[in-house]
N, C-alpha and C positions, 0 to 999 in steps of 0.2 A: 443570305441570311437574316433576318431582325433577332435579336436577340428576347426571350421567351423571360427575361425575370431584369427588374430594374436593378438591380444590384450588380448587374453585367454594365449596364446604361453610364452608372453611377460611375465605376470606372474605371469606363470609357472615356469618361468626362476628368477625371481625375490625369488618366494618362493623357488627355489632350493639354490640358492647365501646364502639364510638365512640358510636355511638347514645348510650351509657348515662353515658359519659365524660361528655357534654357537660350532660346533665340533672343529672347531682350536681358537676360542675365536679368531681372526679378524676380522677389521672392512669392512664394506661391498664390498670397491673397489680392496681388496688384498682379500675377499673371492669368486671374482668374479671372477677375473684370476686360482684362484686354483680348482672354479668350472670348469671353460673354460678347463682347461688344463687336469681334469680326464674323460669328457665328447669327447674330441676329438681325447685323444693319449691312444694306448694300454702301463697302467701300466707306467705311469710318474712316475722320480724316483730324488733323491736327490733334492727333491725338497726345495727352498729357495725364502721367501721374503722379496724383496726389498724396497717397499713401504717407502717413508717417504724423507727428506730433504736432499739434493747432492747424491741421490742417481744411477744418470748419464741418466732420462727418462728412467729407466729398471726396470722394476714393481716383475718381476715374471726368475727366471732361473728356470731348471729342466731339467735331463736328458733322453731319450729312450734306450734302446739298443733291437738289432732284432737277435741277439746269433752270430753276427759276428763282430758287430763295434757298440760304442757308439755317441749317437747325439747328444748334446746342442741343448738347448732351450732357448732363449730368449725374452722377450716380455714385450713389453709395451700396455697397458690395458687403458681405462678409461669408468667407468660405470657409469649409470646415471636408476633411478626410472622413469622417467618422459618416456614415453611409446611416440615413434615416434617422437623424440627429433633430428633433424641435428646438425651433426659434426661442430663444429665449424670451420674456418680456422688453428686455432692452434695451432687444433690438428694435422694436414697436416704441419705443419712448426717440430713441435717436431720431429713428426715421419722421414723428412729430417735429420734435425739432430743428429736423431739418428745414422740412415742408415749409413751417413757420416762419425761419429767418426770411425765407424765399417772398412765401406771400403774404408777411404782416411787414409794410416798410416802414415801418416806424421801430423794427427792432432787428432792422439790418446794421445798422450804427452801432448798438453795442455787441452783436454777433461779430463782426468783426474784430472788434475793442479783443472782444475776450475768447475769439476761439480758433483766430485767423493768424494766421504770422507776416509781419510787414509784406515782406514780398510777394505773398500768394495775392492779398488784399484788391490792387487793380483790377487783376484776371478775375476777381468773385463782383465787384461791381459791372463790370462789363457784365458780366451772366445776367446781375439783377438786371439791368437794361435790357437785356435780352428775353428775360421772363416777363418781364410787362408787357412789352410789346404784342407777344405771345411766339416768342421765337425757342424758346426755349424750354425742354423739358426734364423735370424730376424721374429719376429711376430708381427702384432700389433693388439690388439681386443678390439671391443667399441659395447657394444648394443646402441649408435646411430644411428641415417639414416644417409645413405651416403650422402656426400654433394660431386655432382658429377664435379661439378664445380673445387673441390678444388682438389678431387680425380685424376682425370687428370694430375696432375704435380706427384702421386707419382708411380700411377699403373704398369709406365715399372721397376720402381725400384727393388729390389732382397728383398723385405719382402714380409712375404704373411699375405694378409689382411684381416681382419674380421671385418664386419660390420653388425648391425642387421639381415638383410633379410640373409648374409652366418650363422648369430646363430638359427636364426628359420629354416634353413632347418636342422642343426644337432639333433636337439630338436624333430624335426617330422619325421626323421629318426630314430629317438634312444629315443623314449623317455623317453624306462625303464631305458638306458645308463643315462639319466641326474639325479640320485639318486634322486627318487623319492620316498615319503612315502607315506600310504596310511591313511587318512584320518579312525580313529574307526565306527565301526559298531554296532549297538546297536539292538541287538536278542530279540523282547520283549515275552512274557507269554509264556515263560519256568515256566513251576509248576513242573516239576517233577526234578528240580534241573540240576544238572551235575554230567555225570556218567565218573567215573577215574577211571584205575585201581590203586592198590599201587603202591607209588614211589619205592618200593624194585623191580617189576615185570614189569617195564619201562624203557630204558634210556632215553627217551623224555616223559616229563608231556604230554599224551594225553585227549583227554575228549568225552563225546557222549553228543548232544543232538538233540532234535524235534523241528526244527527255522520254524518259518514264512514266505514261499516263500514271503513273500510282504513285508517285510524286507530288502529281495535281493535285490528286484524291483525297490524301494525307492530308494536305495544305488545305483544302477546302473543309475537312471537318473541321479543322481547328480556326477556319475562320470563319466568325457567331456573325459576324457585320456582313461578311460580305465585299470586303474594301478592295478584294484582289479583281472585283471587274467594277468599279464605279467609274470607269474610264471607259468602260463599252458603251454603246452608243446606243444596246437593243437590250430590253430584258430578257430574261431564260424566255422560252416556249417548252410548255410543257411536252413529257412525250407522247399522251394520248393527244394533243391539236395537231401535231406536226409527224409525218411519214419520215421525212427529212432524219431526223433526231431518233424518231426509231431504226433506221438503215444504221445511226453513227450506233448507237448502241448496240444492233445485233450483231456489227461487223467485229466492237470490240471483246462480245461474251463468247461469238462462236469462232473468229479467226481473225485473231491477235497480232499474228505475226503478216498480216497482210492491213494493219490499219496504218500507217506510213505512209503507204506508196496507195490510199484508200481516199485521205483525210487532207483537205488543202492544209492546214498546217494551221499554228497559233503568232498572233503576234502579241509580245508582248515590251512593257517599257521599262526602263530598273536609271537608278541611278548610280549604280557600279558593279561590275561582276568580277567574279575573283573565279579563276580556273583552279583546282590544286591538282597538279597530273597525276599524283601518286596514289591520290583516290578517288582519280578520276570522276572526282564532283564540281562542278560549276555552281556557285554561290550566287543569285541576284538579289541585290538593296534596291528597299524600295519598287517592292515588283509589279505593276497594275497589266490585266489585259487586257490591249483596247480591241483584240477580232480574236473571236473563238471559243467566245462565251459558251454558246450550244453546246459546241462538242463537248468542253471538257461538263454541263449542264447535264448532259445526255449522259454519260458516264459514271458518273459521280455514284451513284445509288447502287451501285451495281452489287450484288455479292458475290466475296470468292475476285475481287479482279486479279486479272492477270496480272504479275510483272514484266511479262515478253513483251506488251503494247506501247509501240512509240510512235510519238508525231513531233512532224518539224518543226521548230521551232525559232521565231525568228525574236532578235533580239537586237534591242533598240536601245543604247546609253546614252543619258540625257542627265548631264550631272545637275545639281543643286546652284543655282547664283551666287555666285558665292565674292568679294573681294572688291576692285572697287565698281561702277557702273552698277550697279545692283539691277537698280529699276529697270537698266536697258536692256541687262542679259536674263532677268527676272519675265518681262514682256517676250524677248523673243524665245525663251524658254516654252514659255505656254505655246507663242505661234506654233512653235514646233511638234508641237504634241497634238495639236489640232489642227492639221497639217496628216501627220501620223494616222490619227484616229476616223479622221475622216476617208483617206486613201485605202486605210487596208481595209476599208469597211465599202469601196467601188466594188470591188470584182463579183463580189456576193450581190441577188438581187434585193437591195434594201427601197427605202423610198429616202427621199430629197431629205424631207426633213430631220430624218432620224440621223442624217450625217451632221448636221449641225446640230442636236439636242445636246451637246454638252461644250456647247462654246460658251465667251460671257454673257454674251446676248442673252441667252435661254437660260444661266446660272442666274443669272440678272434678278429677270423674270419671275424665275420662280421662289430665288430670294423674296420678290418684295411680295407678291400672293400668298408667302406663306406667311406675313407680316401679317395679313389683312385675314387665315384664317382658312384660304385657302389654299388646296393644292390642283400645283399648274401642271397637268403631264407633259413632260417635254419628251418621255420614251413610252411605244403603244403600248397596248395594255398594263401600264405600271399601277393605276387606281386600281386596276380587278384585284393588283397581288396584293395590292400593301391597303387597301380600301379599308378593313377590319381594325388592323392598329390605327389608322392616322383616325377614324370616327370616334375612337375609342382616347383621344386626347382632344379632340373635338375640331378636329381637322374638316373640312368641308369639300365636297368634289368641285372643281374650281373649272379648269378651259383646258380643251388641251392644242399642242405649239402648231397643228393644221389651223383647227377653226382659228386660233388666236392672228395666226399671222394672214387668214384670210379677213380677218377684218380692221385689221392694219393699213390691206394692200385697199381694203374698201374705203376707210378712213382718206386717204390720200387718194382721191377719185379724182382731182384736175392734174395729178401728174403726170408723165410721160410713163407710156408702160402700167401705170396702178390701175386700181380702179375696179370695181366690183363683177366685171366679163370677165379682167384677169382674175384675180380669186377663185371667182368660179369651173374655170374651163383652163387654164393653165396655172395650177394652184404649185407644180414641180419648178416653175422658172420664178416665183415668188421667194425660193431656198439659193437660189443661185445669182453671183457674177455681184451686176451693180443694181440691180434689183433685191437682193439682197442686204447691201452696201446700204440702200434705202431703208428699206425694212426695221434695221439693228440699228437706225440711229434714233428707234423711237423711244422716248422715256420710257420708263416700266411704272410711273404714274399714270399716264395717260395710255395705257398699256392696258391697266385696270381699270377706265373708265369705258375703254369700248367694253372692256366684257358684261359690264352692270349695264349700258347700254343696249348692250344682245340680248340680254339676260329678259330686259322690257321687253323689249321689242318680239322676240318668240315667245314669250308667252301669251303676248296680246293676240300675236297671228293663231298660235292656236287656238285659242278662246275664241277668235273670230271665223275660224276653219269651220267650228263647229255650230256654225250657226249660220253662216254664209257659204254655201259652193262653192260660189267665183272665186273664193279666197281658199279656199281648200285646193282647188282645182291649180292656182297660178304661185300659193309662197312657198314650195318646194326652190323655184326656179326663178324665182323674184328676190328674194330675202337679203342678198347683197346691194342688191339695188335699192332696198326699200330701209335698209343700216342707212346706205351712204346719200340719202333724201333727208331722215334724219337729220345726219351729223350736217347737212349744209340747210337744214332749218335750226337747227341748235346753235352754229355760228352766226345764225342771223340777227339769231333773239338774243346772242351776247356770249355762247358758254364760255369761258376761262378753260378752255382743253388742256388739261397739264396743272392745274393747282388741287391742290389737296381737298381744298373748299369743295369743288364741284361733286369729287370724288367722295366728302362725307356726307353732301347733298343727297345723290342717288343712293348711296349704303343705308343712310339713315332711314332713308325711303323705307326701303322695306323690311325693318323692324317697324315703320308704322303705316305700314299702304293699305291709306285708308279708300271710300268709294269715289271721291271726289278727285283722287291722284291717279286714283286706275279708271276711271272717264277721260281724263287728259288723254293718257299713256294708249288706250284705244283710239281715244280719236284722232291722235299722230298718227298710229298705224295702220288707221283702214282711210286715213285719209294720202298719205304716202303711196298705196297701194291702190287707192281709186285713179289717184295722177296718170300711175303706172299703168294701168289698164286701161284708159284711155287716148295717152300717146302710143298703144301700142295697138291696139285696132283701128287706131289713125293711119300707121306704118301696115299694119297687113293688109290693109282693101289695099294699098298702092302696090303692095309687093303683091297681091292675089292679080289683080287685071296687069300687069306688066309678067308674071311665069306662069299663071294660071296656074295655079296651085297654093294652098295654105302655107301660113308662115307660122311652124310649131314655136309656143314656147320655146323647148331646147334652144332652136336655131337662132331665137333672139333677144335669151340672155349671155348666147354665148358670142354675140357678134357689139365689139367693141366699138361700132357706128351709131349704131341703134341704142346702145346703153350711154354714150355720153350726146344724144341728145337731151335722150330723158334728165341729166342733168344738168344741163345749159339751160332746158327752158327754165322761167318765171315760177316760182313754189306758187302753189292756191290758197285763197289766202285763208282757207281751213289749218294748212301744215305750218299757217307761219301763225295763226289763234294760240292754235295747240303749244305747240316749243314755245312760244313765252308764258303762257301760262303754268307749265312746268319746273321754266327756270323762277316763275315770281313766287310757287308752292313751297 
């Protein structure tokens, strides 16, 4: 559950900064910058904290990579532990001084001489070069409240500025990305001890206990951010929508002593467990529920809960990576956690895309879309649950995991076992084995471009369908083929897929969508549909002669052979002209 008060989120932020401080043995102001970089960016690298005397008003440098280019980030930070403290005028003066040194080449030499110590000057000169090339951006980040009067003086200079409200926005949108730990949970009344297999028989330490559900209910009441369930691949389903959840609640209320043998149980991860045989208490450090969220959410609001109801809990202990080879240990730990989350949910009815919703690729997409101001829905119904809070901080609905993966498959139409036919009729296969391995190589920038392209085509299809019956009849069947043809056409026109310039071009046009641009996109969409229909009608006549029956749209568009032939044929002149004009506009 998300908190209702900004003060809660501010305290949450301070806790995350404190954890970062402990991990890196830095002061809180420096840890604040590092925490922000890891929250906001995808895999920040080459991080260097320079805060101190004569640092040129720059507190943090780091780089990010998009598989095509390296981008440098230069950050000035201001940290406070006081909630809602207004930023003083001096912050904005410092911001202008910081910006002026980069923007005004003539001021750089005196800036380095006066404000930067000798050992940092080579690094700053390199940053000046990157800035001139357009490969570096300046940022000002503070958890102070915006001073509106002084902000007006700097809002139009080329610095990305984050105040308290902007930071709150990103914490609300990605509470798990803020690197939280969970408080320990104490499971009481564990009279039979802890059952564990021999260490030689299991790769990861695993235990089973029968725990009191009331201990989970008490914990959830205090867990206002819902951190206990952040590794769960599904969001909770309401009692009203789920007969299964109503039965779980009924058993808990009316037959609490039968719950242990009536329920499949809960799977949890933790870093360490401690059993006190005297007190009969099992304590789990940094616990997470990876399977069993529906069970616990079904019973958490029951009035006067019984202390007798118990549930089987499987506890998997995964220690944090420490000591030598920490990167390898961290990667191995993440791999094991993902396997547990997926496999523990495979035994229950669940969609294939839900099983990968917490893997690195999906989280990377989630963060990238968030930076662009859109919510990428990794888990079914998550937008519906959170849309009010997200809209309040200017996050717009983006795209869901299933649809985006279908678009990616359609984009790679020339690759084996991918393409529009597979995307439409074998969607589950896109999330398994070698096919998903190919899908997850897609750079986030490219995935975002496919979202923008699809949105344009979908809107045009809907508009055309209102006027053209033949388009209305075919559009739902042919959409992924239309998408793939548009990709092929834009490829031929020189589209630089994966380059941020193409994303900016598409996205900027959304803000300034004029009649000329609308005409081009409608023209491209209609030309693609017309070519598809022409080829379909030819195939359909041959099919009728051979088989004596009609070739339906449903059967046609799920056939890989038919669709491959469409995509291998030469594009019409209309398609090519529209694609070239779109990229030139």
